[in-house]
DRENVEX-235589 format. One line per 2 residues: their letters; for each residue x, z, y of N, C-alpha, C. Coordinates in steps of 0.05 Angstrom, whole numbers. Example, Ala and Ser with C-alpha at 12.3 -4.5 7.8 and 13.67 -1.06 7.14 Angstrom:
as> 264:156:-114:246:156:-90:264:156:-66 | 257:142:-45:273:143:-21:258:157:1
***
This chain:
md> -23:336:-351:-26:318:-370:-9:314:-398 | -27:303:-413:-16:292:-435:16:275:-437
vk> 47:273:-445:67:263:-443:59:237:-464 | 42:247:-490:49:229:-499:41:206:-505
sl> 23:197:-488:18:173:-482:45:157:-455 | 58:162:-451:77:156:-434:106:154:-452
kr> 116:133:-444:148:130:-460:172:133:-434 | 183:158:-439:210:166:-427:226:146:-417
rs> 233:127:-396:252:112:-392:276:125:-382 | 271:144:-372:297:159:-361:284:193:-346
ef> 306:209:-348:305:234:-339:278:236:-325 | 273:220:-301:250:217:-281:236:201:-278
ew> 232:179:-299:224:155:-297:203:149:-323 | 174:156:-322:157:156:-350:132:128:-347
vl> 131:112:-373:128:88:-371:97:89:-385 | 78:78:-375:47:73:-388:54:46:-395
ep> 56:41:-418:51:10:-421:18:-4:-422 | 23:-28:-417:-4:-39:-415:-16:-36:-437
rg> -46:-33:-433:-64:-25:-459:-98:-34:-439 | -115:-50:-456:-137:-52:-444:-133:-70:-425
em> -151:-69:-403:-137:-93:-374:-113:-92:-354 | -105:-77:-363:-76:-62:-352:-63:-99:-349
rv> -58:-103:-329:-34:-124:-327:-8:-129:-322 | 1:-105:-317:28:-90:-314:35:-65:-321
pg> 50:-49:-325:57:-30:-333:46:-3:-310 | 49:16:-325:44:38:-301:68:55:-294
vl> 83:61:-274:107:80:-276:106:105:-260 | 104:127:-274:114:151:-258:137:165:-249
fa> 145:169:-231:170:185:-229:164:210:-226 | 173:226:-247:172:252:-242:189:275:-263
se> 190:296:-263:209:311:-289:181:323:-304 | 187:322:-326:170:336:-353:158:349:-336
tl> 166:381:-319:150:390:-316:122:387:-294 | 133:368:-279:120:352:-256:93:344:-275
ir> 108:324:-292:81:303:-310:68:321:-323 | 74:337:-334:56:363:-347:33:374:-337
dm> 42:393:-310:28:390:-287:9:378:-275 | 10:356:-278:-7:334:-262:-34:329:-273
dd> -58:338:-260:-85:318:-271:-79:297:-289 | -99:299:-309:-103:272:-326:-113:244:-304
kv> -127:257:-294:-136:232:-278:-114:214:-260 | -98:228:-255:-68:214:-244:-70:182:-263
ie> -69:190:-292:-49:167:-303:-72:151:-309 | -100:157:-315:-129:145:-310:-132:125:-287
qv> -126:137:-261:-114:117:-237:-97:101:-235 | -74:112:-250:-52:87:-254:-68:64:-269
sh> -67:70:-293:-83:49:-305:-98:27:-292 | -120:40:-279:-134:26:-266:-131:1:-239
va> -105:15:-222:-88:7:-206:-74:-23:-219 | -66:-14:-241:-55:-35:-253:-66:-61:-269
al> -95:-53:-266:-112:-76:-273:-128:-91:-255 | -119:-87:-227:-121:-108:-203:-112:-134:-204
pg> -125:-149:-190:-110:-182:-195:-88:-186:-179 | -69:-195:-184:-44:-208:-166:-24:-185:-168
iq> -28:-154:-176:-13:-135:-179:17:-152:-192 | 40:-143:-175:67:-143:-184:81:-119:-199
ka> 97:-127:-218:116:-105:-230:106:-82:-239 | 89:-62:-227:78:-44:-240:63:-31:-217
sy> 51:-15:-232:32:10:-220:46:32:-213 | 56:42:-191:72:66:-187:53:95:-184
am> 68:107:-192:61:137:-174:84:156:-175 | 89:176:-151:112:183:-136:100:211:-157
pd> 127:233:-149:132:259:-159:106:271:-148 | 99:268:-126:77:285:-110:47:274:-119
ah> 49:260:-143:19:246:-145:-9:270:-162 | -23:265:-150:-52:278:-156:-75:263:-150
wg> -89:267:-160:-124:247:-165:-127:236:-136 | -132:226:-128:-146:209:-102:-171:193:-99
yg> -182:179:-81:-201:166:-92:-187:138:-95 | -202:122:-114:-195:106:-125:-155:100:-134
fp> -141:93:-114:-116:100:-119:-108:135:-123 | -86:138:-140:-74:168:-136:-60:167:-108
ig> -65:186:-102:-52:205:-75:-26:208:-87 | -3:188:-71:31:183:-84:26:157:-97
gv> 6:144:-102:-2:115:-110:14:92:-94 | 27:76:-110:39:51:-92:40:23:-104
aa> 29:8:-96:24:-27:-111:31:-49:-96 | 45:-65:-103:49:-84:-92:29:-122:-105
fd> 13:-133:-90:6:-153:-94:8:-178:-77 | 3:-203:-92:16:-233:-83:-5:-242:-77
pa> -17:-249:-54:-34:-270:-50:-39:-296:-59 | -12:-304:-66:-8:-330:-85:-20:-328:-108
eg> -10:-304:-123:-29:-308:-154:-62:-280:-144 | -76:-295:-130:-95:-280:-127:-99:-250:-118
gv> -71:-244:-108:-76:-212:-100:-95:-202:-89 | -100:-177:-88:-124:-161:-70:-112:-142:-53
is> -126:-135:-37:-123:-116:-17:-147:-90:-24 | -147:-68:-21:-161:-51:-30:-159:-24:-6
ag> -181:-16:0:-184:4:18:-185:26:13 | -191:35:-19:-180:58:-33:-155:55:-34
gv> -134:38:-33:-108:39:-31:-89:47:-10 | -109:46:14:-103:55:36:-104:82:40
gf> -127:87:40:-146:117:43:-153:110:66 | -172:136:69:-184:145:97:-175:150:121
di> -151:157:117:-135:168:140:-114:148:145 | -125:122:150:-104:106:153:-78:114:181
sc> -62:103:167:-36:112:179:-23:140:185 | -41:154:166:-28:186:175:-6:188:171
gv> 6:202:188:48:208:176:61:218:197 | 85:215:190:98:244:206:121:235:227
rt> 111:248:253:141:233:267:158:264:278 | 178:263:272:196:281:280:216:284:313
vc> 210:301:323:232:306:347:251:320:347 | 273:316:356:296:334:367:294:341:394
tg> 296:367:386:295:386:419:326:393:430 | 343:384:416:373:393:424:381:420:429
lt> 361:439:421:366:470:418:366:477:393 | 375:503:391:377:530:374:360:540:364
re> 359:547:341:345:580:337:346:602:362 | 372:606:362:373:633:380:362:628:408
sv> 363:599:415:356:602:446:319:594:451 | 318:591:422:280:584:419:270:613:415
ep> 287:624:405:270:656:388:260:674:411 | 269:676:435:252:693:453:231:684:468
fk> 225:654:458:203:639:469:184:628:449 | 186:645:430:174:632:406:141:634:404
kd> 124:655:413:96:662:423:96:652:436 | 115:641:466:99:626:489:100:599:479
la> 115:590:463:102:560:450:86:557:432 | 85:573:411:55:574:392:34:577:411
dg> 28:592:427:7:594:446:7:572:464 | 29:558:479:28:536:492:16:509:484
ly> 34:509:455:25:479:440:4:483:428 | -16:505:423:-33:506:415:-68:503:442
rk> -52:511:466:-68:506:488:-71:473:492 | -50:462:487:-48:435:499:-51:412:485
vp> -48:423:454:-56:399:434:-77:406:423 | -109:395:425:-125:403:414:-130:403:384
vg> -140:414:368:-143:411:335:-161:424:325 | -173:409:297:-192:418:289:-216:393:287
mg> -229:405:274:-249:379:261:-272:372:282 | -270:346:293:-290:341:309:-274:344:338
rg> -257:356:349:-241:364:366:-233:351:383 | -239:342:416:-235:319:433:-222:327:448
gk> -197:316:461:-181:311:485:-181:310:507 | -162:315:521:-173:300:548:-165:272:554
vh> -161:263:539:-155:224:536:-184:215:530 | -192:201:543:-222:191:544:-215:155:546
lg> -227:138:530:-219:113:537:-251:98:531 | -250:79:553:-279:57:548:-267:44:541
rq> -291:16:540:-288:-9:515:-256:-16:523 | -251:-26:543:-226:-43:543:-203:-32:537
em> -204:2:544:-176:19:546:-181:21:512 | -198:19:499:-204:24:472:-192:0:455
da> -199:-23:461:-186:-57:456:-156:-52:456 | -147:-44:479:-118:-47:489:-100:-24:474
ml> -114:-5:471:-94:22:449:-94:4:418 | -118:-6:410:-126:-13:381:-103:-42:378
tg> -94:-57:401:-83:-75:397:-43:-73:400 | -52:-48:419:-12:-40:432:-3:-18:417
ga> -22:-4:408:-5:25:391:7:35:406 | 32:58:408:50:69:422:58:53:439
ew> 63:23:441:69:13:465:45:19:491 | 13:14:477:4:23:501:10:46:506
ai> 9:70:490:9:92:500:25:96:522 | 58:89:513:81:87:531:63:76:559
rs> 55:53:559:51:29:585:25:51:599 | 13:78:582:-8:94:600:1:116:614
gy> 29:121:612:45:148:616:54:166:596 | 53:161:574:61:179:555:76:173:531
gk> 103:182:555:125:171:535:140:149:554 | 164:148:535:183:131:550:189:109:530
te> 200:87:534:206:62:525:222:64:502 | 246:83:504:263:82:485:258:99:463
dl> 223:108:459:213:122:440:213:104:416 | 203:70:431:198:61:409:214:43:387
ar> 236:50:391:267:45:378:266:62:356 | 250:84:355:251:105:332:218:107:317
ie> 196:79:322:176:83:305:174:63:286 | 166:69:268:160:45:244:145:21:266
eh> 158:-6:255:143:-28:264:151:-21:304 | 170:-11:307:160:-10:339:149:7:354
gn> 129:16:334:105:29:349:79:5:355 | 82:-11:343:57:-33:353:61:-53:322
mk> 32:-48:319:33:-60:286:21:-86:294 | 36:-112:293:20:-134:298:7:-154:282
ga> -20:-159:290:-41:-173:273:-62:-154:276 | -63:-132:290:-87:-118:302:-108:-127:311
da> -135:-126:302:-151:-137:310:-172:-124:324 | -180:-112:350:-194:-101:351:-222:-106:346
gv> -226:-132:354:-262:-140:346:-271:-147:319 | -256:-131:299:-264:-128:268:-275:-99:267
vs> -262:-85:290:-266:-49:289:-294:-47:293 | -305:-34:284:-340:-28:295:-342:-7:312
sh> -364:-13:335:-372:4:355:-370:41:342 | -385:38:323:-386:63:311:-353:70:308
ak> -337:59:292:-320:73:291:-299:72:326 | -297:52:343:-287:58:362:-305:85:376
er> -328:86:378:-344:117:386:-337:136:384 | -326:144:353:-320:166:344:-290:173:351
qk> -272:149:357:-255:152:374:-248:157:405 | -266:153:414:-262:149:445:-252:174:457
ne> -258:196:445:-253:219:457:-229:241:434 | -224:231:420:-197:247:394:-166:230:402
mg> -166:215:422:-137:207:423:-118:229:431 | -98:236:424:-81:267:426:-83:280:419
tl> -104:289:393:-113:315:381:-106:306:359 | -102:337:339:-84:336:316:-112:330:286
gs> -130:344:294:-151:341:273:-149:365:253 | -162:360:231:-159:382:214:-150:383:180
gn> -157:393:161:-141:388:135:-117:395:134 | -100:372:131:-68:382:127:-46:377:151
hy> -63:375:165:-52:364:194:-42:387:207 | -12:373:219:-2:406:235:16:390:256
le> 22:413:272:46:409:294:64:436:289 | 82:427:281:103:455:276:128:453:289
vq> 136:473:298:166:480:315:182:480:282 | 206:471:271:226:478:253:250:476:257
ev> 260:495:242:294:502:235:308:482:219 | 321:473:229:347:460:202:358:480:196
va> 353:489:166:362:515:151:387:501:133 | 383:478:126:408:463:102:418:434:110
vy> 432:432:110:445:397:112:455:391:82 | 442:370:69:459:363:52:476:339:50
dp> 472:322:71:491:302:79:491:302:106 | 519:311:109:531:312:134:532:285:151
vi> 539:267:144:543:238:147:516:220:162 | 499:227:142:472:209:156:462:243:169
ae> 464:257:173:457:281:188:460:272:215 | 488:271:213:499:268:240:492:235:255
ay> 487:220:239:472:200:243:445:195:256 | 430:215:248:400:228:261:400:240:283
gi> 421:248:285:421:274:312:420:302:307 | 416:309:273:406:336:269:431:357:261
ae> 439:374:259:455:395:249:442:423:239 | 449:439:226:445:464:213:449:480:238
gd> 416:493:246:414:510:261:398:500:286 | 395:469:280:381:460:310:352:463:301
iv> 335:456:321:309:461:323:293:433:327 | 272:422:314:258:400:317:231:411:315
vs> 218:387:324:189:390:326:174:362:308 | 160:377:289:148:361:276:117:348:276
ih> 110:333:277:75:325:278:63:303:255 | 50:319:244:28:304:220:3:296:223
cg> 2:271:233:-32:268:238:-33:241:232 | -56:223:238:-63:195:235:-85:190:259
sr> -106:178:240:-119:151:255:-145:171:265 | -151:196:257:-175:210:261:-200:195:253
gl> -219:196:270:-245:188:260:-249:158:256 | -231:147:276:-238:117:276:-217:108:253
gh> -205:115:236:-192:107:212:-206:114:182 | -222:133:188:-235:146:171:-263:129:165
qi> -273:118:191:-298:102:195:-291:70:183 | -275:63:187:-262:38:181:-262:38:150
gt> -241:57:141:-244:60:104:-272:66:92 | -291:78:106:-316:75:93:-333:55:96
ey> -329:35:119:-352:9:121:-331:-5:105 | -309:-13:103:-294:-33:85:-304:-21:56
lk> -297:-4:44:-304:-2:17:-330:-16:14 | -350:-11:28:-383:-19:19:-377:-54:26
sm> -361:-72:38:-361:-91:40:-339:-104:18 | -323:-92:10:-312:-102:-13:-321:-95:-32
ai> -333:-75:-39:-351:-73:-67:-366:-100:-69 | -383:-112:-47:-397:-134:-52:-382:-156:-60
sa> -351:-168:-39:-337:-176:-43:-322:-186:-66 | -324:-163:-81:-303:-159:-108:-321:-182:-126
aq> -348:-165:-124:-368:-181:-143:-371:-212:-138 | -372:-221:-113:-377:-246:-107:-351:-266:-118
hg> -325:-255:-119:-300:-263:-132:-304:-258:-162 | -313:-249:-169:-318:-249:-201:-294:-228:-210
ik> -285:-207:-191:-267:-189:-199:-283:-164:-212 | -267:-155:-243:-280:-141:-249:-267:-106:-241
lp> -283:-94:-237:-268:-63:-217:-272:-50:-242 | -246:-33:-252:-253:-15:-270:-261:16:-264
dr> -258:22:-231:-270:43:-215:-277:27:-191 | -311:32:-178:-319:31:-164:-302:35:-141
ql> -286:59:-138:-271:62:-115:-250:47:-110 | -240:31:-136:-224:13:-119:-232:-12:-112
ac> -256:-13:-96:-264:-34:-82:-242:-57:-68 | -245:-78:-75:-221:-95:-62:-231:-123:-56
ap> -223:-140:-43:-223:-166:-33:-192:-183:-41 | -203:-205:-47:-181:-216:-45:-156:-227:-17
id> -137:-221:-11:-126:-216:6:-126:-242:24 | -130:-257:21:-132:-285:25:-166:-289:46
sp> -191:-274:33:-210:-279:36:-222:-265:64 | -243:-273:74:-247:-268:99:-254:-236:101
vg> -261:-222:79:-260:-190:73:-244:-180:78 | -210:-192:66:-189:-185:67:-179:-179:85
qs> -179:-210:101:-167:-208:128:-185:-191:150 | -208:-188:147:-225:-180:172:-208:-146:162
yl> -206:-139:135:-201:-108:132:-173:-102:143 | -157:-124:141:-128:-116:147:-129:-125:179
ga> -142:-134:199:-142:-131:220:-147:-104:232 | -173:-92:215:-185:-71:227:-157:-44:218
mr> -152:-52:193:-125:-27:188:-111:-33:208 | -93:-50:212:-83:-49:226:-80:-40:253
aa> -104:-45:263:-107:-30:292:-121:2:284 | -117:8:260:-127:39:262:-94:55:258
mn> -73:35:249:-55:41:249:-35:42:275 | -49:25:297:-39:31:316:-52:47:329
ca> -72:61:326:-89:87:336:-71:113:332 | -57:113:308:-43:135:298:-18:137:312
ma> -7:110:320:15:113:322:17:121:356 | -4:106:357:-9:120:392:-12:148:391
nr> -36:153:379:-37:189:378:-18:206:371 | -2:197:358:29:210:350:43:210:380
qi> 40:184:392:56:187:417:49:205:439 | 20:205:442:9:222:466:17:247:456
it> 17:252:437:16:285:426:46:292:425 | 67:273:421:95:277:431:93:282:463
hl> 79:261:476:85:270:517:77:307:520 | 58:310:502:40:341:508:57:355:496
vr> 73:356:476:92:375:467:115:379:490 | 127:351:498:146:352:523:135:360:545
ev> 113:365:556:107:378:572:105:406:572 | 99:419:545:97:449:539:124:457:544
fa> 145:444:522:181:452:529:182:449:556 | 175:430:574:185:433:601:182:452:614
dl> 152:460:607:149:498:628:167:508:616 | 176:513:590:186:532:579:212:537:579
lp> 216:516:558:256:502:551:260:481:566 | 264:484:596:274:454:598:295:442:597
ra> 307:459:581:333:442:576:334:425:549 | 314:424:539:302:408:509:307:378:520
gl> 312:365:497:315:334:492:291:323:488 | 285:336:469:261:326:456:260:295:450
ev> 273:284:434:285:252:421:276:249:401 | 258:235:399:247:216:372:269:221:355
ly> 264:231:332:281:224:308:276:196:290 | 249:197:283:231:176:272:203:186:272
dv> 185:156:265:162:167:261:153:138:242 | 142:147:218:137:137:187:112:136:184
sh> 91:121:171:68:124:162:66:127:136 | 43:147:121:46:139:88:13:133:78
nt> 3:119:94:-22:114:77:-30:81:96 | -16:61:87:-22:32:93:-21:14:73
ck> -17:-13:80:-12:-33:62:3:-57:90 | 33:-57:76:41:-76:95:59:-96:85
ve> 53:-123:97:69:-140:94:104:-141:91 | 107:-140:68:140:-149:64:151:-161:43
eh> 179:-165:54:192:-187:23:212:-167:11 | 203:-171:-12:218:-161:-37:225:-176:-55
vl> 247:-166:-69:263:-199:-88:249:-193:-113 | 242:-207:-132:228:-208:-158:235:-227:-172
dg> 246:-222:-199:263:-239:-209:281:-255:-197 | 300:-244:-177:315:-261:-159:312:-279:-140
rp> 281:-280:-135:278:-290:-114:254:-271:-96 | 256:-282:-68:247:-263:-45:214:-272:-42
rr> 192:-250:-45:167:-256:-50:155:-244:-25 | 138:-252:-17:117:-240:4:106:-221:-12
lf> 102:-199:-2:76:-184:-22:69:-158:6 | 41:-154:-9:19:-127:4:29:-106:-2
vh> 44:-85:8:51:-70:-7:34:-42:0 | 22:-30:-15:2:-8:-13:14:27:-20
rk> 13:34:4:27:59:5:1:86:7 | -2:89:-15:-23:119:-6:-19:147:-13
ga> -7:154:3:8:175:0:33:176:-10 | 43:160:4:76:146:-2:88:137:26
tr> 113:150:26:126:136:56:140:109:48 | 146:92:66:168:78:61:193:86:64
af> 215:74:47:236:87:47:260:66:43 | 257:42:71:280:27:63:307:30:62
gp> 322:21:47:358:29:42:370:19:66 | 395:24:61:417:18:83:420:-15:82
gh> 417:-27:113:428:-58:117:399:-68:122 | 377:-56:110:343:-63:118:340:-77:145
pd> 334:-98:155:330:-105:169:313:-93:199 | 289:-79:182:270:-64:198:273:-38:207
ip> 304:-24:197:306:-1:208:320:-6:230 | 322:13:251:329:13:272:369:1:276
ed> 377:-2:295:400:-15:283:426:7:285 | 418:22:298:440:52:306:436:62:278
lr> 422:58:262:406:81:232:416:59:209 | 418:37:211:414:11:188:437:20:165
ev> 465:35:174:486:37:165:474:54:140 | 462:75:148:454:97:131:424:97:121
gq> 408:80:124:386:84:118:362:85:132 | 335:85:123:308:94:142:312:123:137
pv> 309:136:166:291:169:155:267:173:133 | 259:182:119:238:192:112:231:219:117
li> 209:222:126:192:248:133:184:261:111 | 190:290:100:169:297:75:163:318:87
gg> 135:323:92:121:353:108:119:363:83 | 111:389:87:107:416:71:83:422:87
tm> 74:445:78:49:457:88:61:478:99 | 48:494:121:54:520:141:69:532:120
gs> 86:548:124:99:571:113:124:557:91 | 119:532:84:140:520:64:149:504:80
as> 180:494:67:197:476:78:181:441:81 | 196:428:104:196:404:103:222:396:98
yv> 224:369:91:247:354:90:255:328:111 | 282:316:113:295:303:120:309:281:99
la> 298:256:86:314:243:74:316:213:74 | 341:196:69:346:175:75:340:156:50
gt> 324:136:59:315:114:44:344:100:28 | 350:92:8:364:80:-17:361:54:-26
ge> 381:44:-33:381:21:-46:380:18:-71 | 369:37:-83:358:44:-108:325:38:-113
sm> 320:58:-84:291:56:-83:283:33:-80 | 300:11:-62:290:-16:-60:286:-31:-90
rh> 293:-23:-109:297:-34:-134:276:-15:-153 | 264:8:-137:255:25:-166:223:19:-156
af> 215:21:-125:193:22:-121:181:7:-97 | 185:-14:-95:192:-26:-61:193:-14:-40
gs> 219:1:-42:224:15:-23:206:39:-12 | 200:49:-38:171:76:-31:192:105:-39
av> 173:128:-29:180:150:-34:155:164:-31 | 175:197:-41:143:217:-36:137:219:-9
hg> 116:234:1:101:236:27:98:264:36 | 97:281:19:96:311:19:100:328:-10
ag> 89:355:-12:91:363:-37:64:361:-62 | 40:350:-50:17:341:-65:9:370:-70
ra> -21:373:-72:-37:383:-75:-41:398:-108 | -38:425:-111:-36:438:-135:-69:447:-145
ms> -89:453:-124:-112:460:-135:-129:449:-103 | -147:448:-113:-175:436:-89:-176:461:-74
rk> -190:445:-48:-191:460:-22:-211:491:-32 | -227:479:-50:-246:503:-62:-232:521:-77
qa> -214:514:-95:-205:533:-107:-191:553:-84 | -174:538:-66:-159:555:-48:-172:572:-38
lk> -199:576:-34:-215:585:-14:-226:610:-38 | -224:606:-55:-233:637:-73:-215:649:-75
rw> -188:639:-74:-156:657:-76:-151:673:-57 | -156:657:-29:-147:660:-8:-165:669:24
rg> -150:688:31:-166:691:62:-145:675:77 | -167:660:106:-141:652:125:-126:678:148
rq> -134:705:143:-124:722:161:-105:730:141 | -105:735:121:-86:741:96:-58:724:100
vm> -72:697:98:-40:682:92:-37:681:127 | -41:687:152:-34:685:176:-18:708:174
de> -26:729:168:-10:760:170:15:758:146 | 14:747:128:40:739:108:57:725:122
la> 46:702:134:69:679:147:89:699:164 | 67:717:181:79:731:205:97:745:199
er> 92:759:180:118:775:161:141:763:161 | 138:734:150:164:715:149:174:710:173
gv> 162:710:200:171:694:216:160:676:224 | 136:664:211:124:640:223:99:646:238
li> 92:640:262:70:642:277:44:619:268 | 25:630:264:2:613:260:-16:608:278
rs> -24:581:289:-56:579:309:-67:564:303 | -87:571:297:-108:549:279:-138:566:288
ps> -157:542:296:-190:552:304:-206:559:284 | -188:554:252:-209:561:234:-193:575:206
qr> -194:595:203:-185:608:180:-193:602:158 | -215:587:154:-225:579:125:-205:552:125
gv> -186:541:150:-180:515:142:-150:531:137 | -144:548:149:-121:562:139:-121:569:100
ae> -145:583:100:-146:589:73:-137:564:48 | -153:536:62:-154:514:44:-125:500:41
ea> -109:501:66:-80:494:69:-66:512:53 | -73:542:46:-47:560:41:-27:547:19
pg> 2:555:29:23:550:18:24:540:-18 | 9:564:-30:7:564:-62:-19:544:-65
ay> -26:532:-49:-49:514:-54:-44:480:-60 | -16:483:-55:6:459:-60:30:462:-75
kd> 36:446:-85:57:438:-107:84:452:-89 | 108:452:-103:129:471:-94:143:436:-83
vs> 148:437:-55:156:413:-39:184:413:-53 | 198:433:-52:226:436:-57:237:418:-83
vv> 218:424:-100:222:411:-128:211:387:-128 | 190:379:-112:182:348:-105:208:332:-100
ve> 219:338:-79:237:327:-54:268:327:-82 | 269:350:-94:302:343:-109:288:326:-139
va> 261:312:-143:260:299:-163:262:273:-154 | 249:269:-127:253:242:-112:283:236:-105
hr> 295:255:-103:330:261:-93:334:241:-119 | 337:258:-140:353:261:-166:343:229:-180
ag> 319:213:-170:310:192:-188:317:169:-171 | 331:174:-143:342:154:-126:317:135:-107
la> 293:148:-103:276:145:-91:283:146:-61 | 298:173:-60:299:179:-26:330:196:-36
rk> 349:200:-11:365:209:-11:360:239:5 | 367:260:-4:362:285:8:380:292:29
va> 380:295:60:397:294:84:385:325:96 | 377:335:100:365:368:111:344:372:100
kl> 335:401:107:317:421:99:311:427:124 | 280:427:131:269:443:155:250:467:142
ep> 245:491:162:230:514:153:220:529:184 | 189:527:186:174:526:208:180:561:216
iv> 180:557:249:173:573:256:151:584:274 | 136:562:286:113:560:294:97:535:282
cv> 71:536:271:50:517:265:25:518:276 | 17:499:289:-5:497:303:-27:477:279
kg> -51:485:267:-56:479:241:-87:469:247 | -93:451:233:-121:443:239:-141:456:224
***
């Protein structure tokens, strides 16, 4: 990307002044190196988002930003319905509520190492993975609707986990306002056999070691220490979320025209928040969020079963579960007064600072856990939300490394077996049904997650707490 079009506000903050149809500035959080390495489409998409009706303050891009559908991945934008604000399916993404759950085991690397291969094989057998792969949970019509309105609460009532898990899940595991009635029968049909499954692409289930602690006080509050073993689950709403995104993009394109909304890009199809289409999409999207939280809850239960067989001393307590493809109604202070805004985060994670009432009470003093996933063989991170982030970007932070090359480019450069062998030499066991998928998700196909996290930390978007490195990865 050419930096000449941007004004540098600080070391890690770059501004695109309003031009053309832009209603607000564009703001990118990145180092100069990350900015130069971003594809030009990012700045184009940031400017397009800034032209949507009712947008507030700025159109943001996180340090891991790259080109996406409509919004850039790593894009954040807030809209006020009182000012004609819109909701955009492209601003949420197709994998609605894709997110990360990290679970503390209470074990150390030393105690797990002798069981590493058995863990890899056991998790791979227990948790279905791969495109279109179904699981052992089959939902009829009534159970499907109960899941879509109940989320992780439904999963726990159905025997997958314990009530205590809910305290450490965003929205306490149940997104209110979900409406199963506006989810199409086709979307439900796609999901009826996919609960408790990882899916494909960049989704994974990893056993990880805490290799570094940067903030001992927050780490202690989160229950992690150097040498600990944790398990992280990265997945979303599977086929249901994708179908909802596909269907509502079509209806939003019609709605935008009916409401006289000039779209800078058809992929930014949107509807006024208070319109029938906008309200319908909100109900469907929230149902997909519940689907994703229920899915991660079921997978947690399956992981616990594997550990119970091999390492019965494991505790497997949820550290946190947070999503990064959502639109949430939140209160933020603008111009000195609280405002009710609809915050789109596409490939960006909520990162509320200390004292926020939506943070679990026992963690409120130190800030919300922010879980940053790497890709197989690269590090992941635990961060904490900051008060500064609340002022910067509506309490938002990065969600991962961000791709540096397309899947097609990755396939030309790597072979799956080559990647698996190289990682095995480093002590990381990979289990995957697709060598093609492994090649597409090779660590080198992504930006350096440590660089992205360091920029997020120094920009004040979130505070570094701990670094995690994988020892086992079940990959889609």
